[in-house]
Structure formats: C-alpha cells, structure tokens
C-alpha positions as CSV (number, residue, x, y, z in Angstrom):
1,X,59.6,-48.8,30.0
2,X,58.2,-49.9,26.9
3,X,60.3,-48.4,23.5
4,X,57.8,-46.3,21.1
5,X,58.5,-48.9,18.6
6,X,56.9,-51.8,21.0
7,X,54.1,-49.6,21.4
8,X,53.4,-49.2,18.0
9,X,54.0,-53.2,17.3
10,X,51.8,-54.0,20.1
11,X,48.8,-51.4,19.0
12,X,49.3,-52.5,15.5
13,X,48.5,-56.1,16.8
14,X,45.2,-55.0,18.3
15,X,44.1,-54.1,14.7
16,X,45.3,-57.4,12.9
17,X,44.1,-59.4,15.7
18,X,40.1,-61.1,14.3
19,X,37.4,-59.5,16.1
20,X,35.6,-62.7,17.8
21,X,32.2,-61.0,18.8
22,X,29.7,-63.1,16.9
23,X,27.6,-61.9,14.5
24,X,24.0,-61.5,15.6
25,X,21.2,-63.8,14.3
26,X,19.5,-63.2,10.4
27,X,16.0,-62.1,11.7
28,X,17.9,-60.1,14.7
29,X,19.8,-58.5,11.7
30,X,17.1,-58.1,9.5
31,X,15.1,-56.1,12.3
32,X,17.8,-54.0,12.7
33,X,18.2,-53.3,9.1
34,X,14.4,-52.3,9.7
35,X,14.8,-49.8,12.1
36,X,17.4,-48.1,10.2
37,X,15.3,-48.1,7.2
38,X,12.1,-46.5,9.1
39,X,14.6,-44.0,10.8
40,X,16.1,-42.8,7.8
41,X,12.8,-42.3,6.3
42,X,11.5,-41.0,9.1
43,X,14.3,-38.0,9.3
44,X,13.6,-37.2,5.3
45,X,10.4,-36.6,6.1
46,X,11.3,-34.4,8.9
47,X,13.6,-33.0,6.4
48,X,11.4,-32.6,3.8
49,X,8.6,-30.7,7.0
50,X,11.6,-28.6,7.3
51,X,12.5,-27.2,3.8
52,X,8.5,-26.4,3.6
53,X,8.0,-24.8,6.1
54,X,11.6,-23.1,6.0
55,X,10.0,-22.1,2.2
56,X,6.8,-20.8,3.7
57,X,8.8,-18.3,6.6
58,X,10.7,-17.1,3.3
59,X,7.4,-16.2,1.5
60,X,6.1,-14.4,4.0
61,X,9.1,-12.7,4.8
62,X,9.0,-12.0,0.3
63,X,5.2,-10.9,1.4
64,X,5.7,-8.7,4.5
65,X,8.1,-6.6,1.8
66,X,5.5,-6.3,-0.9
67,X,3.0,-5.7,1.6
68,X,1.0,-8.5,1.1
69,X,0.5,-11.8,-0.5
70,X,0.3,-11.7,-4.2
71,X,-2.3,-14.8,-6.1
72,X,0.9,-16.9,-6.3
73,X,2.2,-16.7,-3.6
74,X,-0.9,-17.1,-1.9
75,X,-1.7,-20.2,-4.3
76,X,1.6,-22.2,-3.1
77,X,1.2,-20.9,0.6
78,X,-2.0,-23.1,0.4
79,X,-0.3,-25.9,-1.3
80,X,2.4,-26.1,1.0
81,X,-0.8,-26.1,4.0
82,X,-2.3,-29.2,1.8
83,X,0.9,-31.0,1.5
84,X,1.8,-31.0,5.5
85,X,-2.1,-32.5,5.7
86,X,-1.1,-35.0,2.8
87,X,2.0,-36.5,3.9
88,X,3.3,-35.1,6.7
89,X,0.1,-35.9,9.1
90,X,-0.9,-32.2,10.1
91,X,-4.8,-31.8,10.6
92,X,-6.7,-29.1,9.2
93,X,-6.9,-27.3,12.4
94,X,-2.6,-27.7,12.6
95,X,-2.3,-25.7,8.6
96,X,-5.3,-23.6,9.5
97,X,-3.4,-22.5,12.3
98,X,-0.2,-21.9,10.0
99,X,-1.4,-19.8,7.5
100,X,-3.5,-17.8,10.0
101,X,0.3,-17.6,12.2
102,X,1.7,-17.2,8.2
103,X,-0.9,-14.0,7.5
104,X,-2.0,-15.7,5.2
105,X,-5.7,-14.2,6.0
106,X,-5.0,-10.8,6.3
107,X,-5.6,-8.3,3.1
108,X,-2.2,-6.9,4.5
109,X,0.8,-7.8,6.0
C-alpha cells in the first residue's frame, strides 16, 4: 500500500513532466483563434439583443402601470425596434410583431 507521502510525490511528478502533446500547426491555430473570436462576437451580439429586449419589457411594465406609453417611452420602443432591425438582423415584420406584442400601438394598456 502506498503511503500518503508516496502518493503525493507520485502526483507531483505527474504535474512536473513536460507536456508531450504537439502544438497545432500555425494555420490550425489561426483558424481556432478566428473561431473563438467569432463565437465571442456572436455571444456579445446575443447579449446586446437580450439587453434591448429586457429594456423593452421594463418599459412595457412601466407603461402598464401608467396606463400607456408616454411620448419619450414610445420613441425609445421604436428606437429599440430599429436597432433590432439594423444591428441584430430582425426583419421589419419581426420588429412590428414585437411592438404589437409590447402594446406600443394600443392607445391604453
């Protein structure tokens, strides 16, 4: 049976051994870096879109409490829809449907 000291010495030896895994070729490394950069960009894009949608929901809750959208909030909701179209690939139909679901076109909520 191994003593605790022997076991720890054996484990320490594993961490001190040089890595024998060869480095990927430069072209493959560049492709991996580009893939990671694209994934990070897409994740950031999704997070920005989520933040816009969360802002829209917060504005909708506020409008419901006040009985409707005031002029400034109405403009902000339209701006959110424009940004979703321009920067996040939404179609006009999608943003219109979102504005309708959010009650922007209703006189009172």
